[in-house]
C-alpha positions, 0 to 999 in steps of 0.5 A, spaced: 319 637 354 318 636 362 315 630 364 309 630 370 314 628 376 319 633 373 314 639 374 311 637 381 319 638 383 318 645 381 312 646 385 316 648 391 319 653 388 313 656 385 310 656 391 316 660 395 315 664 389 322 663 387 321 661 380 321 666 374 322 666 366 320 660 361 320 655 368 314 659 371 310 659 364 312 652 363 309 649 370 303 654 370 301 652 364 302 645 367 298 646 372 292 649 368 291 643 366 293 637 372 289 637 377 294 633 381 299 638 382 293 644 382 292 639 389 300 640 391 301 646 390 295 648 395 298 643 400 305 646 400 301 653 400 298 651 406 304 648 409 308 654 408 302 659 411 302 654 417 310 654 417 310 662 417 306 663 423 309 658 428 316 662 426 318 666 431 325 671 431 328 675 427 329 675 419 334 672 416 338 676 411 336 676 404 342 673 402 342 667 406 335 666 403 339 667 395 344 662 397 339 658 399 334 658 393 341 657 389 343 651 393 336 649 392 335 650 384 342 646 384 340 641 387 339 634 381 331 633 379 328 628 382 324 624 376 320 621 382 315 624 386 317 626 393 315 622 399 311 627 402 307 627 394 307 619 395 304 618 402 298 624 400 297 620 394 296 613 397 291 617 403 288 620 398 287 613 395 286 609 401 280 614 405 275 613 400 276 605 400 276 605 407 269 610 407 267 605 402 267 599 406 265 602 413 259 604 408 258 597 406 259 594 414 253 599 416 249 598 410 250 590 412 249 590 419 242 595 417 239 589 413 241 584 418 237 589 424 231 590 419 231 582 418 230 581 425 226 586 426 220 583 421 221 577 425 220 579 431 214 583 428 212 577 426 212 573 431 208 579 436 203 578 430 202 571 430 202 572 439 197 576 438 193 573 433 194 566 438 191 571 444 185 574 441 183 566 439 184 564 446 180 570 448 174 568 443 174 562 446 174 564 453 168 570 452 164 564 448 165 560 454 163 565 459 157 566 455 155 559 455 156 558 463 152 564 464 146 563 459 140 562 463 138 556 460 145 552 461 144 545 463 150 542 466 149 533 466 155 529 470 157 523 466 159 516 471 163 511 468 160 504 466 165 499 468 172 502 467 177 501 474 180 508 475 173 512 476 173 518 471 168 523 471 166 528 466 161 534 465 158 537 460 154 544 459 150 545 455 145 551 452 139 550 447 138 557 446 145 558 444 146 551 441 153 551 444 156 545 448 163 545 452 166 538 456 170 537 461 174 530 463 178 528 469 181 522 472 180 518 465 186 513 463 191 514 457 189 512 450 192 507 446 196 509 441 191 511 435 185 511 439 182 517 443 175 518 447 169 520 443 164 524 446 157 523 443 150 526 444 144 522 445 138 525 442 131 524 444 129 521 437 135 518 433 142 515 433 148 518 437 151 524 434 159 525 434 160 532 439 167 531 440 174 528 440 179 528 446 185 525 448 187 526 457 194 529 459 198 526 464 194 528 469 187 525 466 184 531 464 181 534 458 177 538 455 172 540 449 171 547 447 166 550 443 162 545 441 156 545 437 148 542 439 145 540 432 140 544 429 133 542 432 136 536 436 134 535 443 139 533 448 136 526 452 144 524 454 151 524 453 156 518 452 163 517 451 166 511 447 173 510 445 175 510 438 180 511 432 184 518 433 180 519 426 173 520 429 167 515 427 160 516 426 157 511 430 160 508 437 163 502 435 166 500 443 162 500 449 160 506 453 165 508 458 160 514 460 154 516 460 150 521 463 143 523 463 139 530 462 135 533 467 
């Protein structure tokens, strides 16, 4: 009984058509059950076909071919696979591994690219929301400034060394208010300026907090006038940055409506 490796040695003879008798039958039975030998036989036949196409010159005498076949048959059988077969088997193992590795790297790159695109999309959406909010605020301020009944009130300092100024603009019909400050001094830590509405009747009402920038400028946008309140004046005090329900410090600026 021959081993798999010994059958592999007979494949070259079989491909050349030089195997016959019991050896041929045994090999054909083995090929029917062995996929590796069938592949090796196909490669040998392909190599022989290419060799035949590339050959040129006169055909060798039949006696030379017979002597060559007898010499090949007389050679001792190698119990191991031929080097060419081992090399092909190695490549047959490595190529799928390389392909799997390439697919894995491609999948990882696609996942990273998808994550990056999702982050960029989220940033764009956030930016669009911010721009939309800014546009809404600007539209509200434009409507306020262009309102036929818009009232401008200038606030002047009472006792301030830097001569800060402020302008309150409000619309009784829209019940909206904005305030612009300039030349204000910086506030201490934990403090902020607070705008007050002084109604025709009743106590002052808080209308917004602000801290000036490095140039002393600030703005309150989107303020609302309380329903049913008629503003008589506007004033500015300095309060805790959390805000206050009533003035707790001297009035810094005040402006009267009308």
